[in-house]
C-alpha positions as CSV (number, residue, x, y, z in Angstrom):
1,M,160.5,140.6,201.5
2,T,160.0,142.0,198.0
3,E,161.8,140.5,194.9
4,L,165.3,141.8,194.4
5,R,165.8,144.2,191.5
6,L,169.1,145.5,190.3
7,I,169.2,148.5,188.0
8,L,172.3,149.3,186.0
9,A,172.7,153.1,185.6
10,S,174.7,152.9,182.4
11,A,174.0,152.9,178.6
12,S,177.1,150.7,178.0
13,P,176.2,147.6,176.0
14,A,179.4,146.0,177.2
15,R,178.4,146.3,180.9
16,T,174.9,144.9,180.4
17,K,176.4,142.1,178.3
18,L,178.9,141.3,181.0
19,L,176.1,141.1,183.7
20,R,173.9,139.0,181.5
21,E,176.7,136.5,180.8
22,A,177.5,136.4,184.5
23,G,173.9,135.3,185.0
24,I,172.9,138.5,186.9
25,T,169.3,139.7,186.2
26,H,169.1,143.4,185.9
27,E,167.3,146.3,184.3
28,V,168.9,149.4,182.6
29,L,168.0,153.0,183.4
30,I,170.2,155.6,181.8
31,S,171.2,158.7,183.8
32,D,171.3,162.2,182.3
33,V,174.5,163.1,184.2
34,D,176.7,165.7,182.5
35,E,180.2,164.2,183.2
36,D,182.1,167.3,182.3
37,A,179.9,169.4,184.6
38,V,180.4,167.0,187.5
39,T,184.1,166.9,187.2
40,A,184.2,170.7,186.8
41,R,182.1,171.2,189.9
42,Y,184.3,169.0,192.2
43,G,187.6,169.7,190.5
44,I,188.7,166.0,190.7
45,T,192.0,165.5,188.9
46,D,193.0,162.0,190.2
47,P,191.7,159.4,187.6
48,H,190.9,156.9,190.4
49,D,188.8,159.4,192.3
50,T,187.2,160.7,189.1
51,A,185.9,157.3,188.2
52,L,184.3,156.9,191.6
53,L,182.8,160.4,191.6
54,L,181.2,159.8,188.2
55,A,179.9,156.4,189.1
56,R,178.3,157.9,192.2
57,A,176.7,160.7,190.3
58,K,175.2,158.3,187.8
59,A,173.9,155.9,190.5
60,E,172.4,158.7,192.6
61,A,170.7,160.3,189.6
62,V,169.0,157.1,188.6
63,A,168.2,156.2,192.2
64,A,166.2,159.4,192.4
65,L,163.9,158.4,189.6
66,P,160.4,156.9,190.5
67,E,161.2,153.9,188.4
68,A,164.1,153.0,190.7
69,A,162.0,152.8,193.8
70,G,162.6,149.6,195.8
71,A,165.6,148.6,193.7
72,L,169.4,148.3,194.1
73,V,171.0,150.8,191.7
74,L,174.5,150.4,190.3
75,G,176.4,153.2,188.6
76,C,179.7,152.6,186.8
77,D,182.2,154.8,185.1
78,S,185.7,154.1,183.6
79,V,188.7,156.5,183.4
80,F,191.9,155.5,181.7
81,E,195.2,156.8,183.2
82,L,198.3,157.1,181.0
83,D,201.4,158.7,182.3
84,G,199.4,160.3,185.1
85,Q,196.9,161.8,182.8
86,A,193.2,160.9,182.8
87,Y,191.4,160.0,179.6
88,G,187.7,159.5,179.1
89,K,185.9,159.0,175.7
90,P,187.6,160.8,172.8
91,Y,184.4,161.2,170.7
92,E,186.5,162.6,167.7
93,A,188.8,160.7,165.4
94,H,191.7,163.0,165.7
95,V,191.6,162.8,169.5
96,A,191.5,159.0,169.3
97,R,194.5,159.0,167.0
98,E,196.5,161.2,169.4
99,R,195.7,158.8,172.3
100,L,196.4,155.6,170.4
101,T,199.7,157.0,169.4
102,L,200.6,157.6,173.0
103,M,199.3,154.1,174.0
104,S,201.1,152.2,171.3
105,G,203.8,150.0,172.9
106,N,203.0,151.6,176.3
107,S,200.9,150.7,179.3
108,G,198.3,152.5,181.4
109,V,195.7,151.8,184.1
110,L,192.0,151.5,183.6
111,H,190.0,152.6,186.7
112,T,186.4,151.6,186.9
113,G,184.3,153.2,189.6
114,H,181.3,151.4,191.0
115,W,178.6,152.9,193.2
116,L,175.7,151.0,194.7
117,V,172.6,152.7,196.1
118,D,170.1,150.5,198.1
119,N,166.7,152.0,197.4
120,R,164.8,149.3,199.2
121,E,162.6,150.0,202.2
122,T,164.7,149.5,205.3
123,A,161.9,147.7,207.2
124,A,159.9,145.0,205.6
125,G,161.7,145.5,202.3
126,G,165.0,144.3,203.8
127,G,166.9,147.4,202.6
128,S,170.2,148.4,204.2
129,G,170.1,152.1,203.3
130,A,173.6,151.6,201.9
131,T,175.2,154.0,199.5
132,I,178.7,152.7,198.9
133,G,181.4,152.6,196.3
134,A,184.7,151.0,195.2
135,V,187.1,151.2,192.4
136,A,188.6,148.3,190.5
137,S,191.7,149.0,188.5
138,A,193.8,147.0,186.1
139,E,197.1,147.8,184.2
140,V,196.7,147.4,180.4
141,H,199.7,146.7,178.2
142,F,199.5,147.6,174.5
143,A,201.3,146.2,171.5
144,A,203.1,148.6,169.2
145,M,200.5,149.6,166.6
146,T,201.2,150.5,163.0
147,E,199.8,153.6,161.4
148,K,197.6,151.4,159.2
149,E,196.2,149.6,162.2
150,M,195.4,152.8,164.0
151,D,193.6,154.2,160.9
152,A,191.6,151.0,160.5
153,Y,190.6,150.8,164.1
154,I,189.5,154.5,164.2
155,A,187.6,154.0,161.0
156,T,185.4,151.3,162.8
157,G,184.2,154.0,165.2
158,E,184.7,151.7,168.2
159,P,187.4,153.7,170.0
160,L,185.4,157.0,169.8
161,Q,182.8,156.1,172.5
162,V,184.9,154.3,175.1
163,A,187.2,155.4,177.9
164,G,190.8,155.5,176.8
165,S,189.9,154.9,173.1
166,F,190.1,151.1,173.4
167,T,188.1,148.0,174.3
168,I,189.2,144.6,175.4
169,D,186.1,142.6,174.6
170,S,185.9,143.6,170.9
171,L,188.2,144.8,168.1
172,G,190.6,146.6,170.4
173,G,191.5,143.3,172.1
174,A,193.9,142.6,169.2
175,F,196.2,145.3,170.5
176,I,196.3,144.3,174.2
177,T,199.2,142.1,175.1
178,R,198.6,141.7,178.9
179,I,196.2,142.7,181.7
180,D,197.5,142.9,185.3
181,G,194.4,143.0,187.5
182,D,190.7,142.3,187.1
183,P,190.0,142.0,183.4
184,H,186.3,142.7,184.0
185,A,187.4,146.2,185.3
186,V,188.7,146.8,181.8
187,V,185.4,145.9,180.3
188,G,183.8,148.5,182.6
189,L,182.2,146.5,185.4
190,S,184.0,144.2,187.9
191,V,181.7,141.4,189.0
192,S,183.8,140.6,192.0
193,T,183.6,144.3,193.1
194,L,179.8,144.2,192.6
195,R,179.7,141.1,194.8
196,S,181.5,142.9,197.6
197,L,179.2,146.0,197.4
198,L,176.1,143.8,197.4
199,A,177.4,141.9,200.5
200,S,177.8,145.3,202.2
201,A,174.1,145.9,201.5
202,G,173.2,142.4,202.9
203,V,172.6,140.9,199.5
204,G,174.3,137.7,198.1
205,I,175.2,138.0,194.4
206,T,173.7,134.5,193.9
207,E,170.3,135.9,194.8
208,L,170.5,137.8,191.5
209,W,171.3,134.8,189.4
210,R,168.7,133.8,186.9
Protein backbone atom coordinates (compact mmCIF):
# COMPACT_ATOMS: atom_id res chain seq x y z
CA MET A 1 0.00 0.00 0.00
CA THR A 2 1.31 3.47 -0.89
CA GLU A 3 1.94 6.14 1.74
CA LEU A 4 -1.15 8.14 2.70
CA ARG A 5 -1.33 11.72 1.42
CA LEU A 6 -3.94 14.24 2.48
CA ILE A 7 -4.40 17.38 0.36
CA LEU A 8 -6.27 20.37 1.76
CA ALA A 9 -8.07 22.16 -1.08
CA SER A 10 -8.11 25.52 0.65
CA ALA A 11 -5.98 28.66 0.82
CA SER A 12 -7.08 29.32 4.41
CA PRO A 13 -4.08 29.68 6.75
CA ALA A 14 -6.39 29.00 9.70
CA ARG A 15 -7.37 25.59 8.31
CA THR A 16 -3.83 24.47 7.59
CA LYS A 17 -2.71 25.76 11.01
CA LEU A 18 -5.49 23.77 12.67
CA LEU A 19 -4.48 20.58 10.86
CA ARG A 20 -0.83 21.13 11.67
CA GLU A 21 -1.59 21.66 15.37
CA ALA A 22 -3.75 18.53 15.35
CA GLY A 23 -0.68 16.61 14.14
CA ILE A 24 -2.18 15.84 10.73
CA THR A 25 0.31 15.80 7.88
CA HIS A 26 -1.05 17.37 4.73
CA GLU A 27 -0.28 19.30 1.59
CA VAL A 28 -2.11 22.34 0.25
CA LEU A 29 -3.44 22.72 -3.30
CA ILE A 30 -5.68 25.68 -3.98
CA SER A 31 -8.72 25.31 -6.21
CA ASP A 32 -9.70 27.91 -8.78
CA VAL A 33 -13.40 27.52 -8.02
CA ASP A 34 -15.55 30.61 -8.62
CA GLU A 35 -17.83 30.45 -5.58
CA ASP A 36 -20.37 32.92 -6.96
CA ALA A 37 -20.63 30.98 -10.22
CA VAL A 38 -21.17 27.69 -8.36
CA THR A 39 -23.96 29.06 -6.18
CA ALA A 40 -25.56 30.83 -9.15
CA ARG A 41 -25.53 27.59 -11.14
CA TYR A 42 -27.20 25.49 -8.46
CA GLY A 43 -29.36 28.17 -6.93
CA ILE A 44 -28.65 26.98 -3.39
CA THR A 45 -30.06 29.40 -0.83
CA ASP A 46 -29.88 27.34 2.37
CA PRO A 47 -26.60 28.25 4.17
CA HIS A 48 -26.04 24.65 5.33
CA ASP A 49 -26.35 23.25 1.81
CA THR A 50 -24.32 26.08 0.29
CA ALA A 51 -21.38 25.30 2.58
CA LEU A 52 -21.46 21.64 1.52
CA LEU A 53 -21.88 22.47 -2.18
CA LEU A 54 -18.86 24.79 -2.19
CA ALA A 55 -16.73 22.34 -0.21
CA ARG A 56 -17.54 19.65 -2.78
CA ALA A 57 -16.76 21.95 -5.71
CA LYS A 58 -13.33 22.78 -4.24
CA ALA A 59 -12.48 19.17 -3.40
CA GLU A 60 -13.48 17.86 -6.83
CA ALA A 61 -11.63 20.66 -8.65
CA VAL A 62 -8.38 19.85 -6.84
CA ALA A 63 -8.93 16.08 -7.08
CA ALA A 64 -8.98 16.46 -10.88
CA LEU A 65 -5.45 17.92 -10.90
CA PRO A 66 -2.52 15.62 -11.79
CA GLU A 67 -0.79 16.59 -8.54
CA ALA A 68 -3.65 15.05 -6.56
CA ALA A 69 -3.33 11.58 -8.05
CA GLY A 70 -3.27 8.92 -5.35
CA ALA A 71 -4.18 11.33 -2.53
CA LEU A 72 -7.11 11.98 -0.24
CA VAL A 73 -8.47 15.45 -1.02
CA LEU A 74 -10.38 17.55 1.50
CA GLY A 75 -12.37 20.62 0.48
CA CYS A 76 -13.88 22.97 3.06
CA ASP A 77 -16.06 26.04 2.93
CA SER A 78 -17.74 28.12 5.62
CA VAL A 79 -20.99 30.07 5.46
CA PHE A 80 -22.34 32.21 8.29
CA GLU A 81 -26.09 32.26 8.88
CA LEU A 82 -27.66 35.21 10.67
CA ASP A 83 -31.42 35.56 10.93
CA GLY A 84 -31.82 33.05 8.09
CA GLN A 85 -29.51 34.96 5.75
CA ALA A 86 -26.26 33.47 4.40
CA TYR A 87 -23.06 35.50 4.61
CA GLY A 88 -19.72 34.69 3.02
CA LYS A 89 -16.65 36.93 2.87
CA PRO A 90 -17.49 40.66 2.83
CA TYR A 91 -14.30 41.77 0.99
CA GLU A 92 -15.15 45.48 1.44
CA ALA A 93 -15.03 47.54 4.64
CA HIS A 94 -18.52 49.01 4.36
CA VAL A 95 -20.01 45.53 3.89
CA ALA A 96 -18.13 44.23 6.91
CA ARG A 97 -19.41 47.18 8.96
CA GLU A 98 -23.02 46.43 8.02
CA ARG A 99 -22.58 42.80 9.06
CA LEU A 100 -20.81 43.54 12.32
CA THR A 101 -23.62 45.94 13.21
CA LEU A 102 -26.15 43.14 12.70
CA MET A 103 -24.03 40.65 14.64
CA SER A 104 -23.35 42.89 17.62
CA GLY A 105 -25.15 41.47 20.69
CA ASN A 106 -26.72 38.82 18.47
CA SER A 107 -26.01 35.19 17.59
CA GLY A 108 -25.73 33.23 14.38
CA VAL A 109 -24.68 29.82 13.07
CA LEU A 110 -21.41 29.09 11.30
CA HIS A 111 -21.75 26.17 8.88
CA THR A 112 -18.56 24.53 7.65
CA GLY A 113 -18.92 22.07 4.79
CA HIS A 114 -16.37 19.27 4.36
CA TRP A 115 -15.97 17.09 1.28
CA LEU A 116 -13.50 14.21 0.97
CA VAL A 117 -12.48 12.64 -2.34
CA ASP A 118 -10.49 9.40 -2.19
CA ASN A 119 -8.18 9.58 -5.20
CA ARG A 120 -6.23 6.43 -4.34
CA GLU A 121 -6.20 3.40 -6.59
CA THR A 122 -8.98 1.08 -5.51
CA ALA A 123 -6.91 -2.10 -5.82
CA ALA A 124 -3.32 -2.22 -4.52
CA GLY A 125 -3.53 1.41 -3.45
CA GLY A 126 -6.20 0.63 -0.89
CA GLY A 127 -8.57 3.33 -2.14
CA SER A 128 -12.27 3.24 -1.38
CA GLY A 129 -13.45 5.40 -4.28
CA ALA A 130 -15.34 7.45 -1.71
CA THR A 131 -16.58 10.96 -2.41
CA ILE A 132 -18.43 12.01 0.73
CA GLY A 133 -19.30 15.09 2.70
CA ALA A 134 -20.68 16.43 5.94
CA VAL A 135 -21.41 19.78 7.57
CA ALA A 136 -20.33 20.81 11.07
CA SER A 137 -22.27 23.74 12.53
CA ALA A 138 -21.89 25.82 15.67
CA GLU A 139 -23.90 28.69 17.13
CA VAL A 140 -21.80 31.77 17.78
CA HIS A 141 -22.82 34.39 20.36
CA PHE A 142 -21.41 37.90 20.01
CA ALA A 143 -20.85 40.62 22.56
CA ALA A 144 -22.29 44.08 21.96
CA MET A 145 -19.59 45.96 20.06
CA THR A 146 -18.97 49.68 20.26
CA GLU A 147 -18.57 51.82 17.14
CA LYS A 148 -14.91 52.32 18.04
CA GLU A 149 -14.35 48.57 18.34
CA MET A 150 -15.96 47.92 14.97
CA ASP A 151 -13.87 50.59 13.28
CA ALA A 152 -10.67 49.27 14.84
CA TYR A 153 -11.46 45.67 13.91
CA ILE A 154 -12.30 46.53 10.30
CA ALA A 155 -9.12 48.62 10.06
CA THR A 156 -7.03 45.50 10.74
CA GLY A 157 -8.40 43.94 7.53
CA GLU A 158 -9.08 40.64 9.29
CA PRO A 159 -12.87 40.53 8.86
CA LEU A 160 -12.76 41.29 5.13
CA GLN A 161 -11.51 37.86 4.01
CA VAL A 162 -13.41 35.51 6.33
CA ALA A 163 -16.93 34.09 6.24
CA GLY A 164 -19.30 36.15 8.34
CA SER A 165 -16.71 38.92 8.91
CA PHE A 166 -15.21 37.40 12.05
CA THR A 167 -12.68 34.89 13.35
CA ILE A 168 -12.53 32.98 16.62
CA ASP A 169 -8.83 32.13 16.59
CA SER A 170 -7.48 35.66 16.13
CA LEU A 171 -8.57 39.24 16.83
CA GLY A 172 -12.27 38.54 16.40
CA GLY A 173 -12.24 36.14 19.33
CA ALA A 174 -12.47 39.14 21.67
CA PHE A 175 -16.06 39.71 20.57
CA ILE A 176 -17.32 36.13 20.92
CA THR A 177 -18.93 35.30 24.25
CA ARG A 178 -19.97 31.69 23.67
CA ILE A 179 -19.87 28.84 21.17
CA ASP A 180 -22.54 26.13 21.15
CA GLY A 181 -21.17 23.25 19.07
CA ASP A 182 -17.82 22.27 17.63
CA PRO A 183 -15.45 25.26 18.01
CA HIS A 184 -13.23 23.85 15.24
CA ALA A 185 -16.16 24.31 12.85
CA VAL A 186 -15.96 28.05 13.55
CA VAL A 187 -12.27 28.05 12.65
CA GLY A 188 -13.24 26.44 9.35
CA LEU A 189 -12.41 22.75 9.69
CA SER A 190 -13.86 20.25 12.16
CA VAL A 191 -11.21 17.65 12.99
CA SER A 192 -13.85 15.29 14.40
CA THR A 193 -15.83 15.58 11.15
CA LEU A 194 -12.67 14.86 9.18
CA ARG A 195 -12.12 11.77 11.35
CA SER A 196 -15.60 10.49 10.45
CA LEU A 197 -15.11 11.12 6.72
CA LEU A 198 -11.73 9.39 6.74
CA ALA A 199 -13.28 6.40 8.54
CA SER A 200 -15.88 6.14 5.77
CA ALA A 201 -12.97 5.88 3.33
CA GLY A 202 -11.34 3.18 5.45
CA VAL A 203 -8.65 5.46 6.88
CA GLY A 204 -7.92 6.07 10.55
CA ILE A 205 -7.03 9.65 11.39
CA THR A 206 -4.09 8.43 13.48
CA GLU A 207 -2.52 7.15 10.25
CA LEU A 208 -2.04 10.80 9.27
CA TRP A 209 -0.40 11.84 12.52
CA ARG A 210 3.20 12.92 12.22
